[in-house]
ZATI-268378 format. One record per atom (N, C-alpha, C): atom name; residue number from 1; x, y, z; residue in one letter. Coordinates in nm, 3 decimals. Layout:
('CA',NUM,(X,Y,Z),'A')
...
END
This chain:
('N',1,(0.618,-1.207,1.039),'P')
('CA',1,(0.605,-1.063,1.018),'P')
('C',1,(0.516,-0.999,1.124),'P')
('N',2,(0.544,-0.876,1.159),'R')
('CA',2,(0.462,-0.804,1.255),'R')
('C',2,(0.348,-0.736,1.182),'R')
('N',3,(0.237,-0.712,1.252),'R')
('CA',3,(0.119,-0.650,1.192),'R')
('C',3,(0.114,-0.502,1.225),'R')
('N',4,(0.070,-0.422,1.130),'L')
('CA',4,(0.051,-0.279,1.148),'L')
('C',4,(-0.096,-0.248,1.126),'L')
('N',5,(-0.148,-0.148,1.194),'R')
('CA',5,(-0.285,-0.104,1.166),'R')
('C',5,(-0.294,0.045,1.194),'R')
('N',6,(-0.343,0.116,1.097),'R')
('CA',6,(-0.371,0.257,1.116),'R')
('C',6,(-0.522,0.268,1.126),'R')
('N',7,(-0.571,0.302,1.242),'G')
('CA',7,(-0.715,0.302,1.264),'G')
('C',7,(-0.779,0.436,1.238),'G')
('N',8,(-0.907,0.429,1.214),'G')
('CA',8,(-0.988,0.549,1.203),'G')
('C',8,(-0.964,0.630,1.078),'G')
('N',9,(-1.047,0.727,1.060),'H')
('CA',9,(-1.041,0.815,0.944),'H')
('C',9,(-1.020,0.956,0.995),'H')
('N',10,(-0.912,1.020,0.953),'R')
('CA',10,(-0.883,1.156,0.994),'R')
('C',10,(-0.905,1.247,0.874),'R')
('N',11,(-1.013,1.324,0.872),'P')
('CA',11,(-1.045,1.407,0.755),'P')
('C',11,(-0.933,1.501,0.712),'P')
('N',12,(-0.853,1.551,0.806),'E')
('CA',12,(-0.749,1.645,0.769),'E')
('C',12,(-0.628,1.576,0.707),'E')
('N',13,(-0.625,1.444,0.710),'H')
('CA',13,(-0.510,1.371,0.659),'H')
('C',13,(-0.556,1.252,0.576),'H')
('N',14,(-0.523,1.249,0.448),'R')
('CA',14,(-0.560,1.141,0.356),'R')
('C',14,(-0.712,1.115,0.353),'R')
('N',15,(-0.791,1.211,0.313),'P')
('CA',15,(-0.935,1.193,0.316),'P')
('C',15,(-0.988,1.089,0.218),'P')
('N',16,(-0.907,1.045,0.122),'H')
('CA',16,(-0.953,0.951,0.020),'H')
('C',16,(-0.933,0.805,0.059),'H')
('N',17,(-0.870,0.778,0.171),'R')
('CA',17,(-0.836,0.640,0.204),'R')
('C',17,(-0.891,0.605,0.341),'R')
('N',18,(-0.946,0.484,0.355),'G')
('CA',18,(-0.996,0.438,0.484),'G')
('C',18,(-0.887,0.371,0.564),'G')
('N',19,(-0.926,0.296,0.666),'P')
('CA',19,(-0.827,0.229,0.751),'P')
('C',19,(-0.736,0.137,0.670),'P')
('N',20,(-0.610,0.133,0.709),'E')
('CA',20,(-0.514,0.046,0.643),'E')
('C',20,(-0.467,-0.059,0.742),'E')
('N',21,(-0.437,-0.178,0.689),'T')
('CA',21,(-0.373,-0.282,0.767),'T')
('C',21,(-0.244,-0.316,0.696),'T')
('N',22,(-0.154,-0.377,0.766),'G')
('CA',22,(-0.029,-0.411,0.699),'G')
('C',22,(0.059,-0.498,0.785),'G')
('N',23,(0.175,-0.525,0.730),'S')
('CA',23,(0.274,-0.605,0.801),'S')
('C',23,(0.413,-0.559,0.761),'S')
('N',24,(0.510,-0.593,0.845),'Y')
('CA',24,(0.648,-0.565,0.808),'Y')
('C',24,(0.736,-0.681,0.850),'Y')
('N',25,(0.846,-0.697,0.779),'D')
('CA',25,(0.942,-0.803,0.806),'D')
('C',25,(1.079,-0.737,0.812),'D')
('N',26,(1.135,-0.727,0.932),'S')
('CA',26,(1.263,-0.657,0.947),'S')
('C',26,(1.379,-0.731,0.882),'S')
('N',27,(1.371,-0.864,0.873),'E')
('CA',27,(1.478,-0.940,0.809),'E')
('C',27,(1.479,-0.917,0.658),'E')
('N',28,(1.361,-0.916,0.596),'K')
('CA',28,(1.351,-0.894,0.451),'K')
('C',28,(1.346,-0.746,0.415),'K')
('N',29,(1.337,-0.660,0.517),'K')
('CA',29,(1.327,-0.515,0.497),'K')
('C',29,(1.209,-0.480,0.407),'K')
('N',30,(1.091,-0.532,0.444),'T')
('CA',30,(0.970,-0.506,0.366),'T')
('C',30,(0.858,-0.453,0.455),'T')
('N',31,(0.774,-0.367,0.396),'V')
('CA',31,(0.651,-0.319,0.458),'V')
('C',31,(0.543,-0.334,0.353),'V')
('N',32,(0.430,-0.395,0.392),'T')
('CA',32,(0.317,-0.413,0.301),'T')
('C',32,(0.193,-0.353,0.366),'T')
('N',33,(0.122,-0.266,0.294),'L')
('CA',33,(0.001,-0.201,0.344),'L')
('C',33,(-0.116,-0.236,0.253),'L')
('N',34,(-0.236,-0.254,0.313),'Q')
('CA',34,(-0.356,-0.282,0.235),'Q')
('C',34,(-0.467,-0.188,0.278),'Q')
('N',35,(-0.544,-0.141,0.180),'S')
('CA',35,(-0.660,-0.058,0.207),'S')
('C',35,(-0.774,-0.109,0.121),'S')
('N',36,(-0.891,-0.122,0.184),'E')
('CA',36,(-1.007,-0.173,0.110),'E')
('C',36,(-1.115,-0.067,0.089),'E')
('N',37,(-1.102,0.049,0.154),'L')
('CA',37,(-1.200,0.156,0.138),'L')
('C',37,(-1.134,0.273,0.067),'L')
('N',38,(-1.171,0.295,-0.058),'I')
('CA',38,(-1.112,0.400,-0.139),'I')
('C',38,(-1.223,0.499,-0.172),'I')
('N',39,(-1.231,0.609,-0.100),'G')
('CA',39,(-1.343,0.702,-0.110),'G')
('C',39,(-1.361,0.769,-0.244),'G')
('N',40,(-1.254,0.809,-0.311),'N')
('CA',40,(-1.267,0.884,-0.436),'N')
('C',40,(-1.270,0.795,-0.560),'N')
('N',41,(-1.256,0.666,-0.546),'A')
('CA',41,(-1.252,0.576,-0.661),'A')
('C',41,(-1.356,0.466,-0.642),'A')
('N',42,(-1.476,0.489,-0.690),'A')
('CA',42,(-1.587,0.397,-0.667),'A')
('C',42,(-1.562,0.257,-0.724),'A')
('N',43,(-1.482,0.245,-0.829),'K')
('CA',43,(-1.459,0.115,-0.892),'K')
('C',43,(-1.345,0.037,-0.826),'K')
('N',44,(-1.262,0.103,-0.744),'V')
('CA',44,(-1.148,0.035,-0.681),'V')
('C',44,(-1.194,-0.033,-0.553),'V')
('N',45,(-1.167,-0.164,-0.543),'K')
('CA',45,(-1.205,-0.241,-0.424),'K')
('C',45,(-1.091,-0.254,-0.324),'K')
('N',46,(-0.968,-0.264,-0.372),'Q')
('CA',46,(-0.854,-0.288,-0.284),'Q')
('C',46,(-0.727,-0.233,-0.345),'Q')
('N',47,(-0.640,-0.180,-0.259),'I')
('CA',47,(-0.507,-0.135,-0.301),'I')
('C',47,(-0.406,-0.196,-0.206),'I')
('N',48,(-0.299,-0.252,-0.262),'T')
('CA',48,(-0.188,-0.305,-0.183),'T')
('C',48,(-0.062,-0.230,-0.223),'T')
('N',49,(0.010,-0.180,-0.122),'R')
('CA',49,(0.135,-0.109,-0.148),'R')
('C',49,(0.247,-0.181,-0.075),'R')
('N',50,(0.353,-0.216,-0.146),'A')
('CA',50,(0.466,-0.288,-0.085),'A')
('C',50,(0.593,-0.207,-0.104),'A')
('N',51,(0.668,-0.193,0.004),'F')
('CA',51,(0.795,-0.122,0.004),'F')
('C',51,(0.904,-0.221,0.044),'F')
('N',52,(1.020,-0.212,-0.022),'Q')
('CA',52,(1.132,-0.300,0.013),'Q')
('C',52,(1.263,-0.228,-0.014),'Q')
('N',53,(1.357,-0.243,0.078),'V')
('CA',53,(1.491,-0.188,0.059),'V')
('C',53,(1.581,-0.298,0.003),'V')
('N',54,(1.640,-0.272,-0.114),'V')
('CA',54,(1.730,-0.368,-0.179),'V')
('C',54,(1.856,-0.292,-0.220),'V')
('N',55,(1.969,-0.334,-0.170),'D')
('CA',55,(2.097,-0.269,-0.203),'D')
('C',55,(2.093,-0.118,-0.180),'D')
('N',56,(2.029,-0.075,-0.072),'G')
('CA',56,(2.023,0.067,-0.040),'G')
('C',56,(1.923,0.147,-0.120),'G')
('N',57,(1.844,0.084,-0.207),'E')
('CA',57,(1.743,0.152,-0.285),'E')
('C',57,(1.605,0.105,-0.241),'E')
('N',58,(1.507,0.195,-0.248),'L')
('CA',58,(1.370,0.164,-0.205),'L')
('C',58,(1.283,0.130,-0.324),'L')
('N',59,(1.229,0.008,-0.325),'S')
('CA',59,(1.134,-0.027,-0.432),'S')
('C',59,(0.993,-0.010,-0.378),'S')
('N',60,(0.902,0.024,-0.467),'Y')
('CA',60,(0.764,0.055,-0.433),'Y')
('C',60,(0.675,-0.010,-0.537),'Y')
('N',61,(0.582,-0.097,-0.496),'V')
('CA',61,(0.493,-0.166,-0.589),'V')
('C',61,(0.350,-0.146,-0.542),'V')
('N',62,(0.263,-0.101,-0.634),'V')
('CA',62,(0.122,-0.082,-0.604),'V')
('C',62,(0.042,-0.181,-0.688),'V')
('N',63,(-0.050,-0.252,-0.622),'Q')
('CA',63,(-0.143,-0.340,-0.693),'Q')
('C',63,(-0.284,-0.292,-0.662),'Q')
('N',64,(-0.375,-0.309,-0.759),'M')
('CA',64,(-0.514,-0.267,-0.741),'M')
('C',64,(-0.609,-0.375,-0.785),'M')
('N',65,(-0.724,-0.382,-0.717),'A')
('CA',65,(-0.836,-0.465,-0.759),'A')
('C',65,(-0.954,-0.372,-0.780),'A')
('N',66,(-1.029,-0.396,-0.887),'T')
('CA',66,(-1.149,-0.316,-0.915),'T')
('C',66,(-1.271,-0.406,-0.910),'T')
('N',67,(-1.386,-0.348,-0.937),'I')
('CA',67,(-1.508,-0.429,-0.935),'I')
('C',67,(-1.510,-0.531,-1.049),'I')
('N',68,(-1.425,-0.511,-1.150),'T')
('CA',68,(-1.422,-0.605,-1.263),'T')
('C',68,(-1.292,-0.686,-1.273),'T')
('N',69,(-1.186,-0.646,-1.201),'N')
('CA',69,(-1.057,-0.716,-1.210),'N')
('C',69,(-1.004,-0.752,-1.071),'N')
('N',70,(-0.936,-0.865,-1.063),'S')
('CA',70,(-0.872,-0.906,-0.938),'S')
('C',70,(-0.745,-0.824,-0.916),'S')
('N',71,(-0.683,-0.840,-0.801),'L')
('CA',71,(-0.562,-0.767,-0.766),'L')
('C',71,(-0.454,-0.791,-0.872),'L')
('N',72,(-0.401,-0.681,-0.929),'Q')
('CA',72,(-0.298,-0.692,-1.032),'Q')
('C',72,(-0.204,-0.571,-1.025),'Q')
('N',73,(-0.082,-0.585,-1.079),'P')
('CA',73,(0.015,-0.475,-1.074),'P')
('C',73,(-0.039,-0.348,-1.138),'P')
('N',74,(-0.012,-0.235,-1.075),'H')
('CA',74,(-0.059,-0.107,-1.125),'H')
('C',74,(0.057,-0.008,-1.144),'H')
('N',75,(0.155,-0.012,-1.051),'L')
('CA',75,(0.266,0.083,-1.055),'L')
('C',75,(0.387,0.023,-0.987),'L')
('N',76,(0.505,0.043,-1.046),'K')
('CA',76,(0.631,0.002,-0.985),'K')
('C',76,(0.728,0.118,-0.993),'K')
('N',77,(0.808,0.136,-0.887),'A')
('CA',77,(0.907,0.242,-0.888),'A')
('C',77,(1.029,0.196,-0.809),'A')
('N',78,(1.145,0.248,-0.847),'L')
('CA',78,(1.268,0.225,-0.773),'L')
('C',78,(1.325,0.363,-0.739),'L')
('N',79,(1.332,0.392,-0.611),'L')
('CA',79,(1.379,0.522,-0.565),'L')
('C',79,(1.526,0.513,-0.530),'L')
('N',80,(1.606,0.601,-0.589),'K')
('CA',80,(1.749,0.602,-0.564),'K')
('C',80,(1.787,0.731,-0.492),'K')
('N',81,(1.874,0.720,-0.395),'R')
('CA',81,(1.923,0.837,-0.323),'R')
('C',81,(2.013,0.920,-0.414),'R')
('N',82,(1.992,1.051,-0.414),'I')
('CA',82,(2.078,1.139,-0.497),'I')
('C',82,(2.162,1.229,-0.409),'I')
END
């Protein structure tokens, strides 16, 4: 998989999230992003967001880790073209 990195903090764009790192796999049609600095959520330590195209539909999975819990599923969605 290739690595992605969005550097720096741009106050005018997404002020609640720090730098993100990630990877993508063109064969599996997946993109995974991780952020460890969450400005507006003091208890959140890490967020992982995974996107995948399956049969022409986009799936989206968010996992979160807090100061008391390890990384675990938080949100799942399947986006269909209308």
